[in-house]
C-alpha positions, -999 to 999 in steps of 0.1 A, spaced: -2 -2 -2 28 23 10 48 19 -21 15 26 -47 10 57 -27 51 69 -27 44 57 -65 14 80 -73 28 114 -52 60 106 -74 37 110 -114 19 136 -101 51 155 -93 68 145 -128 32 151 -147 35 184 -128 72 197 -133 63 186 -168 32 209 -168 51 237 -157 80 233 -184 57 234 -213 39 270 -196 77 287 -189 88 275 -230 51 291 -242 59 324 -226 99 323 -237 84 320 -273 60 345 -268 78 373 -254 107 369 -278 83 378 -307 65 407 -293 105 422 -279 109 440 -313 76 447 -323 76 483 -316 97 514 -329 107 541 -309 116 571 -339 122 606 -330 126 626 -368 129 661 -351 129 676 -315 94 684 -315 78 650 -321 78 610 -314 66 580 -333 55 548 -324 56 522 -348 38 488 -348 58 462 -373 32 440 -372 2 459 -380 20 488 -397 3 518 -374 17 544 -359 13 572 -334 26 602 -331 25 628 -303 42 667 -305 66 667 -271 62 707 -264 32 719 -254 13 748 -274 22 730 -304 0 705 -316 -20 678 -299 -6 662 -268 -22 633 -271 -11 603 -290 -28 599 -325 -35 568 -346 -21 579 -380 -32 562 -413 -4 537 -421 25 546 -444 21 512 -456 -5 504 -482 -28 475 -477 -42 470 -507 -30 448 -536 -12 466 -565 -21 457 -599 13 456 -621 
């Protein structure tokens, strides 16, 4: 009886370890994909642009007060999404 309980406990521990390793592996792969998704561009001293490489959208903000909107604004993508006819 005691050997079966020890065996059951070992099976539970090994199974839990495999599940934990699988979860950690998936989280690492996701964080690597998202790591270089956004690019910060500063074309001049008063503008900041964040470009989303995955969707093609970009967000702009004026740094200096009294020179335009101070909130982030979503802009149209500079990458054309419509197919080009040749």
